N, C-alpha and C positions, 0 to 999 in steps of 0.2 A: 503493500499499500504506499501512497505517498507520504513522505514525512511532512508533518504539519508546517504550513507556511513555506515550505521549500519548493513545491512544485515538481519534485523529483520522485519518480516512482522507482523504488529500489527493487521491485520484482522484475525490472528490466535488466538487472545485472547478468543473469545467465544468458540472456539474449545477446548482451554486449560481448560477453566472453566467447560465444560461438562465433560472432563476427570477427573478433580479434584473432582467434586461433586459426580460423580458415584464411584470414588475411595473412598470417604469418606463413602458412603453407604456401599460398600463392606466391608471396613475395620471395620466399627462398627458392622455390622452383624456378622462377624467372631469373633471379640473381645468380644462381648456380650456372645457368646457361650463358649469362653475360661473362662470367669468370671463365667459361670454357669457349674460346674462340672457335674451335672446330665443331661445336655442336650444330647439328642440322636435324630437322624433322623428317628428312628423306626416308630413313629407315623405318620410322614409325608409320609413315604414309604407305610405303610400298608394301609393308608386311600386313596391312589392315585385312581383317577377315570378317568385318561386319556386313550387314545387309546393303550398305552403300559403299562397299569396298572399292567399286569401280571409280567413284569420285576421288577417294583418297589416292588410289593408284595413279589417276590421271595428274593430280596435284604433285605427287611425289616423283613423276617421271619428267617434269618440266622444270628445268634449272631456274628459269626466271620466276616462276611461280614459287618454287621452293624458297628463294631469297625473301620474297614478300611474306610468305607464310611463316618463316622463321622469325622475322622482325615483328610481325603482328603478334605471334605467340609469346616472344620474349617480353616485349614491352607491355603487352596486354596483361601478362601475369604480374609484372612488376607494379604497374599503375593500379591494377585491381587490388593487389595485395596491400599497397600503400593506402589506398582509399579506405579499405576495410579495416585496417589496423587503426587508422587515425579517426575513423568515423566521419569521413568527409565525402559527401555525395555517395553515401553508402547504399542507397536503393539502386542507383545507376550502376555502382560497382557490383552489386549482387546480381543484377540482371546480366551484366556483362560476363561475370563469373559463371553463372548458369549456362550461358551459351557456350563458353569454352569447355566446360565439363560435359555438356551434351555431346560436343564434337569428340572429346576423348572417349566417352562412353560408347558411342555408336561405332567407333573405329575398332574397338575390341569388346563387344558386348558379351557378358558372361552368361550366354543362353544355355545350350545343351551340349556343348563340346565336351570331349572326354576329359576326365580329371587326370592330370599328369602327376606322376610321382617325382621324387627327387627334389631339387632346390627350386622352390617357387616362392613367391611373395605371400600367397595365401590361396584359399579356395573359395570360390564365389559361385553363386547360382542366382542369376538375374540381378541381384543387388551386389554391388561392389563399392569400393571407397568413393569412386567418382559420383555414383548415384547418391550415396549418403550425403556427400558434401553439396550436391546440387539441391537437395531437398533442404539442407541446413541454410543455404543461401536464399531459397524460396521463403523461408521463415523471416530471414533478415529483411528481404524486400517487402514482406507483407506487414511487418510491425516496425515501430519507431526504434530500430536497433541503434540509431546514431545519437540517442538521448545522452549516452555516455561517450561523446565524441566531439570533435571540433564542430560538427554540423549543429550540435545543440547550442554551442556558444554563438555561432554566427546567426542562428535563427533568433536567439534571445536579443542579440544586439540589434538586429533588423526591426524586431517587433517592439522593442523598448521595454521599460520596467513594467512589473506587475502593478495592479492597482495600489495605490499608496496605503489604502487602509489595511491591506494584507501583509504589509511589511512590519516586522516587529521594530520597536523603538531601537535607535542606535545609541549606545553608551558614548557620551562625549569624551570619556577618559580613555577609550581604547586607542591604542597606538595605530592599529590597522582596522579601519571600520568593517563591520560585517558585510555591508552592502556598498559596492562601488558602482554608482550609476545603475544601469540595468542588470548588472551581474553581481551575484553573491559570490563569496569564496567557494561556497559549496558547488555552485554551478561551474565555476572555473575548474575545480578539482575534478569533478565528474567529466566535464568536457575534455579534459586533457587525460583521461583514463588510458588511452592508447599510446600516448607519447612515451611513458617509461617502458612500456612493452617494446616499442620500436627501438629504444635505446638498448634493451636487453637483446633484441635481434641483432643489432650491429655488433655488440660484444660477442655474441655467440658465433656470428659469421667470422669475425677476426680470429676467434679461438680455433675455429675449424680450419680456416684457410691460411692462418699464419699472420704474425704481426711483422710486416716488412717495412723498413724504412725506405725513403727514396734512395739513400746511399747504397743500401744492400741491393735493391732492384737494379741500380745502375751498374754496380760492380758485377752482378750476375750477368746483366746484359752484355757488358763489355767482354767478359770471359766466355760468353756463349754458353752458359750453364743454366739449366732450369731443374727444379726438383719438385715440381708439383705432384708428381706420381711416385715420389720416394717412398719405398715400402717401409713399414714400421713393424718391429717385432714386439711381442708381448713382454719379453724380458728386456728392459730398457738399456742394460749394459751390453746386449748382444749386438755386435756390429757386423754389418755387411755392406756390399756394394750397393750404392744408390745410382740414380740415373746420371748423376754428375761423373760417375766412374765409368761410364760407357766409352768404350775405346773405338768401336766401329760398328756400323750397321751391317746386317746380314746380307749376303748375296740372295738373289732370287732365281727362281726357275718357273717353268710353266707345265701345267698338266691341262691338255685341252685348251680351253679358252680362259683359264684362270691363272693368275700370277701368284706364286706362293713363296714365302720365305723358306730358305733351305732347312731351318729348323722351325717345327710346328709345335704349338703348345698342346700337350696331352690333357685330356679332360678327366682322366680317372680321379685325380686328387680333388678336383672341384666337385665332381659327381658323387664322391664317396666310395668309389670302387677301388679301394687301395689294396694292393697286394702287399701283405706285411708278414708272410710266413706264419709263425705262431704267435705273433704279437697281436692278440685279439683285440686290444683297446684302440688300435690305430685307426680303424674305420670310423669309430665314434669321435676320435680326435679330429680327423679330417672334416667331418661334417660340422663339428663345433666351430672349427677355425674358419671354414669357408661359408660364412653367412653372406647375405646379399651384398653388403657394402664391401666386404673383403674380396668377393669374387669380382666385383666391378673394379676394385682397385688393382687386382692382379691382371685382369684383362687390359686395363688402361696402361699399366706399366709395360706389359708385353708389347702393346702397340707402339708405345714411345721408343721401345728398343728395336723396333723393325719386325717383330714377329707378327705376321699379318693373318694368321689363321689358327684355329683351334680345332681339334678333332675330339668329338664327344658323342654321347648318346642322344637320341631324339627326345628322351625324357627331359632334357635340358633346353628344348626349344623355347620354352617360356622365359627362362632367365636370359637366353641369348636375345630374344625379341625385346625384352625389358632393357637390356644393356644398349641395344641399338636405339631405342626410343630416348635414351638418355645421352645420345651422342656418340656412342661407341661404333667402330667401323670394322672391327676384326671379323674375318670371314669365318664361317662355320661349316666344317666338313663332318657329315653325319655318318656314324658307323651303322645306322639303321638296326641296331641290336634290338631284339625282342622276339616273342613268340611267333608273330605274324610278320614275316620279312616285308611283304608287300605293303602292308598297312604302315609299317615303320618308315618304309621309303616314301610313301605318299605324304605322311605326316611331316617328314623332314623337308620335302620339296615345298609343301604348303607354308612352312615356317621359315623359308629363306635360306636353306642349305645351298652352298655354292658348289658342292660335290657330294656324292653319296657312295658308299661301298657296303658290301655284304660283310658284316662284322666277322672277325676271325672265329670266334667260338661258334657263331651261327653257321658260317661256311663249313667249318670242321664237321658240324652235326649233319648238315645237308649232303655233304659228300659221302659221309658214312652211310647215310640212308639212301643214297643214289638219286637224290632229287635234283638232278642237273637242270631239268626243264624249269623248275621253280627258280633256280639261280639265273637261268637265261631270261626268264620273264622279269626278274628284278633288274638285270642290266638294261633290258629293253625299256622298261618304265622310266628308269633314270635318264636314258638317252633321249627318249621322246620328249622330255622336259628340258632338253638341251644342256644337260649337266654331265660332267665327267663321271663315269661309272667305274667302280673298282671292286675288286675281290680281295678279302683278307684271309689270313690263315695263321693259326699258331703252328700247325703241323705242315711240314713240307709236302706230305702226301696230298694235302688239300690243293696246293698250287699245282702239283704235277697232274692230279686227276682233272682239274679244271682245264688245263692245257690239252690233255689227252681227249677230252670231250668237246674240244673246239671252242671253249669259252675264252675269249680273249678281251679282257677288260681295257679300259683306258689307263688304269694304273693298278698296281699291286700293293697290298699291305701285308707285309710279312715280318714276323718277329726276327730279331737278329741280335745276338750277344754271344761273347765267348763264355766258356764254362770254367774259367780259371779263377773261381772265387769259392770260399770255404763251404757254402751252403748248396753249391750246385751238385746235388746228389740225385740222380734220376730215380733211384729206388731207395726208400719209398718216396714218391713225388709228394711234396707238401707245400704247394704254391710257392716253389722256390726256383723253378727253371722253366723257361718258355720257348727256348730254342735248343733242343736236345741234340741237334745235328748241325751245328753252325757251318762246318766245312762243306757238307753236302749242299746246304742252302746257298752258300756262296757260289759254288760251282754251277748249280742249276740256274740261279738268277742270272748268270752270265749269258745264258742262252735266250733270255727274254728281252724284248726290245721296247717294252713299256716302262714308264717311270715307276720307281719302286720307293715307297715310303716304308722305311724300317721303323718298327716300334719295339718296345721293351729292350732297347739298346743298352740300358743301364741295369737290366735285370731287377727292376723295381727297387733301385737304389743300392744294389750290392756292388756295382762297379762305379768307380769315380768317373765323373764327366770328362776329366782331361785324358782319360784312357779310352773311354767308351765312344766318345764323339769321333775321334780320329780312326779308331778301328772300324766303326760303322761305315764311314765314308770311304775308307780305303778298301772295304770289303764289297763295295758296289752300290750302297744305298745312294739314291739321288736326293732324298729328303730324310730327316730324322724327326720322329715324333717324341717329345720329351715332357713328361709331367714335372711341373715346377711349382714350388711355392713362390710367393712374391719376393721373398728374400733371396731366392736363388736365381732369379731370371737375369739380372744384369751380369752377374759372374758367368752364367751359362752362355749368354749371347757373346760375351767377350771371348770365351774359350772356342765356341763354334766358328766365330769370325776369324780367330787366329788359324784354326785348322783349315778353313776353307781358303783363306788367303795365303797359306803357306804351301809347302810341297806335299802333294798327295801322291802316293803310289797306288794307282788304281789299275786293276786288270779288266774291269768292266767300264765301258765308256759311258758318258753322261747320256741319259735319255730324258732330259727335261730341259 
């Protein structure tokens, strides 16, 4: 109820809080994009799956329109966020925010698509966070949510003071009078309710993105060093290479119509499929470490170092699409792993994979079952969508049988590592060896003229990178797939670049 003689209804406080927190979200979403000069909405638009996806795809395919959409989106978020936080033109800002949220919602409506496992932001059915905020802004637009905002002050100044008989007497001995013209101190304080929150917002942004002086920024610019994606370890005294330690960028090769860095980021660590022998806690550790923000930080750091692709499971399509919507550009090669290989291939294609292959474990099983026709259908489905199509294998027999049956993909995925490490004991096999015949693999792969992406080259961490990288490239691999934590990326890129820019003794020619 209104406080006597104040004209202020304190029941509107929750409404004002809704306005302010949504404004905070809008303002930071916009400002984060301002801080990222490479951000673009192109990936968000091109990957749209909603009922009006055609419109989004059209916008995303036109570079001139993309520039307009990007600027409207960025500054729309910033201005709407500021207006909501400060309570200035709140009704118009709420309507504008509802329009933006509706566009976001219908680009990826959570209707009745399959529920994905793995790392995702949440599970939604029809209602998601965009729809919740949209209805929150509808309430802000319908009710006087700016009573606790600058708009309330401006309205009171415009309308003048309340009738004189409603004003309590002013004590003459007060140093600061209770009423100053048409505004009381209470009205001023409530009208400025959003200002301290905005100050808190500025402090939070500085804390998250760093307190940099002009001198520091100038020195870093002169030295050509940036560290916006410098990884951070949970143990503060643990030191490792940051982006400023990057020595060289990786060379590139091509598979079909896509250009790939010679070292590709492996997705097992991010997806939680960690091979850890008998260390049963590692999978939980991986999942706890790679939360959404850490995954994005890892991918961004990899991009900064020149790693332009990740190989992972279609269950992570959601996180990849979310990363692209936030400005990321790393390419996604899908292993199409799952019970129904054709369904996983189609899901990967629909969610923006740049290449697909029949995953090693799946291909091993299909070969054992003699289902070569299904493998051929998978390759054909990938190629019909103009993507490079591959076949993977943990077992050399999988690759040999595919060749014997006339299956010639655009690239091969085959495990490759030596077995000169202490836990490489084929019997009993305990998730500790993935290429039990490396010499035979090397000899057979010499006969194939398609690009070869070698994986498990470090035997799931048993072989040091400084040994495993050179051994894999000299043994014939055209690309290597390496699972890396954020604190390993810069060092691994430096090692791979040194190997590739140095002297390599290869018996197999490059096929990429």
